[in-house]
C-alpha positions in Angstrom: -49.5 27.6 -69.6 -51.4 30.4 -71.3 -50.1 32.2 -74.4 -49.6 35.3 -72.2 -47.4 33.4 -69.7 -45.3 31.9 -72.5 -44.3 35.3 -73.9 -40.8 35.7 -72.5 -40.4 39.3 -73.6 -43.7 40.6 -72.2 -43.2 44.1 -70.8 -40.0 44.6 -72.7 -39.4 47.5 -75.2 -37.4 46.8 -78.3 -35.8 49.4 -80.6 -35.0 47.8 -84.0 -33.4 49.8 -86.8 -33.5 49.2 -90.5 -37.0 47.7 -90.9 -38.2 49.2 -94.2 -39.1 46.1 -96.2 -41.6 43.4 -95.4 -39.3 40.6 -96.6 -36.2 42.1 -94.9 -34.3 40.9 -91.8 -35.5 43.9 -89.7 -39.1 43.1 -90.3 -38.6 39.4 -89.4 -36.9 40.4 -86.2 -39.7 42.9 -85.3 -42.3 40.3 -85.8 -40.5 37.6 -83.8 -39.9 39.9 -80.8 -43.5 41.0 -80.9 -44.7 37.4 -81.1 -43.0 36.9 -77.8 -44.6 39.9 -76.2 -42.1 42.8 -76.7 -43.4 46.3 -77.6 -41.7 47.5 -80.8 -40.3 50.8 -82.0 -38.7 50.4 -85.4 -37.0 52.8 -87.8 -36.7 52.9 -91.5 -35.3 55.1 -94.3 -37.2 54.6 -97.6 -34.9 56.8 -99.6 -32.0 54.3 -99.3 -34.1 51.2 -100.2 -35.6 53.0 -103.2 -32.1 53.5 -104.6 -31.2 49.8 -104.1 -31.9 47.0 -106.6 -34.5 45.4 -104.3 -36.6 48.6 -104.0 -39.4 49.2 -101.4 -43.0 50.3 -101.6 -44.1 53.4 -99.6 -46.7 51.5 -97.6 -44.4 48.6 -96.4 -43.5 50.2 -93.1 -47.2 50.8 -92.3 -48.0 47.2 -93.2 -45.3 46.0 -91.0 -46.6 48.1 -88.1 -50.0 46.4 -88.6 -48.5 42.9 -88.6 -46.7 43.7 -85.4 -49.9 45.0 -83.8 -51.6 41.7 -84.6 -49.6 40.3 -81.8 -51.4 42.7 -79.4 -48.3 44.7 -78.5 -47.6 48.4 -78.9 -45.8 49.5 -82.0 -44.4 52.8 -83.2 -42.3 53.6 -86.3 -40.1 56.4 -87.4 -38.6 57.3 -90.7 -35.1 58.7 -89.8 -31.8 59.2 -91.4 -29.3 57.5 -89.1 -26.3 59.0 -91.0 -27.0 62.3 -89.2 -25.5 62.2 -85.8 -28.0 64.6 -84.3 -30.8 62.2 -85.1 -29.5 59.6 -82.7 -30.4 61.5 -79.5 -33.7 62.6 -81.1 -34.5 59.0 -81.7 -33.8 57.9 -78.1 -35.7 60.8 -76.7 -38.7 59.9 -78.9 -38.6 56.2 -77.8 -38.5 57.2 -74.1 -41.2 59.8 -74.4 -43.6 57.6 -76.4 -42.9 54.1 -75.0 -40.3 54.2 -72.2 -36.7 53.3 -71.8 -35.8 50.4 -74.2 -34.7 47.0 -72.9 -33.5 45.7 -76.3 -31.6 47.4 -79.1 -31.1 45.6 -82.4 -28.7 47.5 -84.7 -29.9 46.2 -88.1 -29.7 49.3 -90.3 -26.9 49.1 -92.8 -25.6 50.9 -95.9 -24.1 48.9 -98.7 -23.0 49.6 -102.3 -20.4 47.8 -104.4 -17.0 49.4 -103.9 -13.6 48.0 -105.2 -10.1 49.4 -105.0 -10.8 50.9 -108.5 -14.0 52.7 -107.5 -14.0 53.6 -103.8 -13.6 57.2 -102.8 -13.8 59.1 -99.5 -17.4 60.1 -100.0 -18.7 56.6 -100.4 -16.6 55.3 -97.6 -18.0 58.0 -95.3 -21.6 57.0 -96.3 -20.9 53.4 -95.1 -19.1 54.6 -91.9 -21.9 56.9 -90.8 -24.6 54.2 -90.8 -22.7 51.0 -90.3 -20.4 51.9 -87.5 -21.0 55.5 -86.3 -24.8 55.1 -85.9 -24.4 51.6 -84.3 -21.8 52.9 -81.8 -23.8 56.0 -80.9 -27.1 54.1 -80.6 -25.4 51.5 -78.4 -23.8 54.0 -76.1 -27.0 56.0 -75.7 -28.7 52.7 -74.8 -26.1 52.1 -72.2 -26.5 55.5 -70.6 -30.2 55.4 -70.4 -30.6 51.8 -69.2 -31.2 51.7 -65.5 -32.8 48.4 -64.7 -29.7 46.6 -63.4 -30.3 43.5 -65.5 -32.0 42.3 -68.7 -30.5 44.9 -71.1 -29.7 43.5 -74.6 -27.8 45.0 -77.5 -27.7 42.8 -80.6 -25.7 43.9 -83.6 -26.2 42.5 -87.1 -23.0 41.8 -88.9 -22.0 39.8 -92.0 -19.1 37.5 -91.2 -16.4 39.9 -92.5 -13.7 37.9 -90.7 -14.9 34.5 -92.1 -13.5 35.4 -95.6 -13.1 38.2 -98.1 -16.0 40.2 -99.6 -14.7 41.2 -103.0 -16.1 44.4 -104.5 -17.4 45.5 -101.0 -14.4 47.2 -99.5 -16.4 49.9 -97.7 -19.1 47.6 -96.5 -16.6 44.9 -95.3 -14.4 47.5 -93.5 -17.2 49.3 -91.7 -19.3 46.2 -90.8 -16.1 44.4 -89.7 -15.6 47.1 -87.1 -18.8 46.0 -85.4 -17.1 42.9 -84.2 -14.6 45.0 -82.2 -17.3 47.2 -80.9 -19.3 44.3 -79.7 -16.4 42.7 -77.8 -15.3 46.0 -76.1 -18.8 47.3 -75.3 -19.8 44.0 -73.8 -17.0 44.4 -71.2 -17.9 48.0 -70.5 -21.7 47.4 -70.1 -21.6 44.1 -68.2 -21.7 46.0 -64.9 -25.0 47.6 -65.9 -26.7 44.2 -66.6 -26.5 44.6 -70.4 -25.2 41.9 -72.8 -23.8 42.8 -76.2 -23.6 40.3 -79.0 -23.4 40.2 -82.8 -25.3 37.9 -85.2 -23.9 37.0 -88.6 -26.9 35.4 -90.5 -24.8 34.6 -93.6 -26.3 35.0 -97.1 -30.0 35.5 -96.4 -32.8 35.7 -98.9 -34.3 39.2 -98.3 -35.1 40.0 -101.9 -31.6 40.7 -103.3 -30.9 37.1 -104.5 -31.9 36.3 -108.1 -32.5 32.8 -109.4 -29.0 32.4 -110.8 -27.3 33.5 -107.6 -29.7 31.4 -105.6 -28.6 28.3 -107.6 -24.9 29.0 -107.0 -25.3 29.9 -103.3 -27.4 26.8 -102.5 -24.5 24.6 -103.4 -22.6 26.1 -100.5 -25.2 25.3 -97.9 -25.0 21.8 -96.6 -28.7 21.9 -95.6 -29.7 22.5 -99.2 -31.3 25.9 -98.8 -30.4 29.6 -98.4 -30.9 31.4 -95.1 -34.3 33.0 -94.4 -34.9 36.1 -92.4 -36.8 34.0 -89.8 -33.6 32.0 -89.1 -31.7 35.1 -87.8 -34.9 36.4 -86.1 -35.1 33.3 -83.9 -31.6 33.8 -82.7 -32.0 37.5 -82.0 -35.2 36.6 -80.1 -33.3 34.1 -78.0 -30.5 36.5 -77.2 -33.1 39.0 -76.1 -34.5 36.7 -73.4 -33.4 36.0 -69.8 -32.2 32.6 -71.0 -29.3 34.2 -72.8 -28.1 36.3 -69.8 -24.7 34.5 -69.7 -23.9 35.1 -73.4 -22.1 38.4 -74.1 -19.3 39.6 -76.2 -19.9 36.9 -78.8 -20.0 37.0 -82.6 -22.4 34.3 -83.5 -22.2 32.9 -87.0 -25.6 31.5 -87.6 -25.4 30.7 -91.3 -26.4 27.1 -91.7 -22.8 25.8 -92.2 -22.2 28.1 -95.2 -19.1 27.0 -97.1 -17.0 29.8 -98.5 
């Protein structure tokens, strides 16, 4: 079998949000889907990552685009603020006009800051809501409206296992990301008739640049396999869920976290 014949996503178009950083989960997902033949359109928002402890360099999205193109697929990128609801329709219009109607949507973009009962306020909660659940919901519903291929549609939401245990000092993040589980289950039922599966992936603690040496040492003790999750671990699962082999899997919250012990 040739390499071309083995690319199970050949001819598919994937929209992946939140792929600013080269060592991030979004980048790993983009590269894995591209490796299997999918054309990629990814979004990023540098302003957010620059404000976070892990930071980002201005040229990382362009470098990611180049790495994706090494797989001989089409790739476009767009810097866009998904907290603005008017940008959702603009994004889908651009994907369709430049590449065609997407077959795969990966909702990976997220907003996260530390918030406890002592510090949370309405403004910070709204910032989490706009990206983590409103943008995810609107992107998913637009995907459903535009999809017209009868089968093969895939929506994959990235969650963080909010119902596996508490996430102290992350009230806004846990609340808004937790809502993705409910969205996944409900939307899976609604979109089944259109040939679209909807699933969520919880990758567990994953080394995407935010884990320092001290935290790594503590977290590693909680992984029976003796290592922390890598972006590539989640990317392989997202890739599988995007293929025809996963057509019977929908409405599921999949905890792919290496047996992480809370």
